[in-house]
N, C-alpha and C positions, 0 to 999 in steps of 0.2 A: 589681488591686493598686494601692494608693495610691501616688501619685507621691512621689518622694524630694524632700525640702526642698532648696531651691536657694539657694546662697550666691554672692556675688561679692566677690573680694578686689581692692582697688585700692591698689597700692603700687608705686613705681618701683624698689624694691629686689628684683631678680629672685630672688635666693637666698631671701630671707625669704618672698616671695610664693609661690614654688613649694614650699618646705618646709611652709608653712601649708596650702596647697591640697592637697598630697598627704596630709597628716595628716587633714584634714577629709573627704576622699574615702574614706579607709579607715574613717572613722566613719559612713559611710552617706549623705553629702550629695553632691548634684551641685554642682560648683564651677566657676565661671568666673573668669578672671583678667584684670586690666587694669593697664597701667603708667601711664596718663595719664587725666586728666579727660575729654578728648575721646574716648578709646577707650571709657571707661566709659559715657558718654552715648550713644555710637553703638550700643553693644550692649544697653543697658538694655531697650528695647522687646522685643527678641527673648528675653532671658534670663528675664524675669518672676521675678526673684529674691525670695525671702522675707526675706533679710537681707543687708545690705551691710557689709563690713568696710573702713573707709576710713582710709588714712594722711592726715594733715593736710597734709604737705608733698608736693606733686606738681609735676612739671616745668612744667605749663601752668596752674597755679591752685593751689587748696588744697582740702582735704577739706570745709571749711565751705561753700565755693562749690558744690562738688559736691552736698553734702547739700541745700542750698537748691534746686538744680535738680531733684534726684530727688523731693523733697517736692512741688514745684510741677508736676511732669510725670509721668514714667514710673513712679515708685515712691512714691505718696503714703502707702501703708499698710505698706510694708516696714520691717523693723527696720533700724536703723543703729547700728553700733558703731564708734567712732573708736579705732583702734589706732595709736599714734603715740609718737615720742620726745618730743614736746612735752608736758610734764607741768605746765605753768603752771596755776594755779587759774583764771585768767581764761579760758584756752583751754577748760578743762572746762566752765565756765559757758556760754560761747558755744556749745559743741557741744551741750550738753543743751537750751539754749534754742532751738536750731535744729531740735529734734525728734529729736536723737540719743537712743538708748535706753541707751547705756553709753559709757564713756570709759576705755580701758585703756592705761596707759603701757607702752612697750617698755622692756626686754625682758619678754615675758610667756610663762609656761609654756604649752605647747600644751594641756595638760589643763585648765588654768584657762580658757583662751580657749574651749575646747569647752563648758565649763560655762556660760560667759557667753552664748555663742551659743544654747545650748538654753534658757537662762532667757529671753532676749529672744523667741525663737520661741514659747515657751509663753504669754508675756504678750500676744503679737500674735495668737494664734489666736482665732477667733470664740468667743463664749460658747456653751456647750452648751445646745441647746434643751431645754425642760422635759421633753418626751417622750423625750429621749435621755439624761436625767440619772441614770437608775437602772441600776446595774451589779451583776452578781453575780460572785463569785469564791469558789471552794471552798465553795459553798453559803451564803456570807455575802452580804448585799444592802446596797448603799450607795446612798443617794439624795443626789446632789450638790446638788440644789436645796433640798430640805427639810433637808439636813444631818442625815440619820438613818442609823444603822447597825443592821441586824437580824442576829441570829445565825442559824445553820442551822435553829433551831426556830421562827424568826419573832419572837423576843422582842427588844425594843429594847435596845441596848447604849449606855450613857451614855459619851460622850467629851467631853473638854475641847475648847475651840476649837483649841488647838495640836495635839492628837491628831487631830482630824478633818481639819484642814488638811493635816497631814503625810500621813495615809492617803490623802486625796483626790489629792494630788500623785503618790503612788506608783501609785494606780489609773489615773490618766491616762497614766502612762508604763509600764504593766505590762509586765514582761519586759525592761525596759531599765534600766540603772543610773541613779540620780538622784543628782547630786553633793551632798555636804554643803553646799557653797557655796549651791546653789539652795534646799535645804531650810531653811537658816537664813533666807533671804529670805522663804520661804513663811510661816514660823511667827513671824517676829520682830515683825510689825505695827509696823515702824519703831522697835522698841526696841533701842538700841545695845548693851544688856547681854546680848542673846540671841546665843549663839554655837553652835559645833558641839557642845559638851557638852550644851546644851539639846536639840539634835536627838537625840543619843544617849539622853538620858533619856526623851524622848517615844517613841522606838522601843522602849525596854525596857518602857515602860508598855503600849504597843500589843501587844507580844508576849505580855504576861501576859493580855491580854484576848482575843486572837485565837488564840494558839497552844496546841495540846494539851501541848506541851513547850517552854516558852519558852527553855530552855537549849540546845535543839537546834532552832532555828526552821526551818520549811520554807516559810512564807508570806513574811515580811519577812526577807530574807537580806542579809547584809553583803557588799558588794563592796569588797575590800581596796584602799585607796588612792583610792577614788572616793566611795562613800557606801552607799546601800541600793537594793534593788529589790524589787518585789512579784513573787514567782516563780510565782504562780498565774495561770492563764488567766482573763482578764476578758471577760465577755460584756455587751454593751449591752442596755438594756431596750427 
């Protein structure tokens, strides 16, 4: 069984820290908590976290100092998300320049925070080796390296860039809901005009190409209030 992904929440607000931690544990993560910079640095070598959620204001320092220490020592490759009441533009710039992957102002909805955590974790995962890039689902075959999709008869299916990127994201997270927030990021190619309606349109087009009955989809299904998921079992090549 693959190990569960590990998160650390560093926040001196005990109520907020425990509420967030309990929610993320229910979503399948292993979560550790720390109230101070010293406590976080002491535990970092043991925890081996995949992503850190840092408040900027801490009793014995700030989240920026902690991020510097993590990057220089025990967590050079882990994701870092600043979750803080400080919403100044300069703070955002500093946080991102220090190697932060995201900067989220409080208060933040837990569902949105979950989507951002998953987004950071996906970006931080190692690239798929070429010999593991071919996957099958419901007799369809997708090659993530060559960016090719084959139908059950072995014929190539033409997809636009956005359609392929969205389908690839669903394949990588097969069986799990993928938030619209993340799918917008996947298909936008940094275009500020791309939003959730674009994602919905791409899903509709994919359903017409993959589903026997697009009006009653069984492969790409809607998860109300979250986004979409690929319901088929995926096997690696």
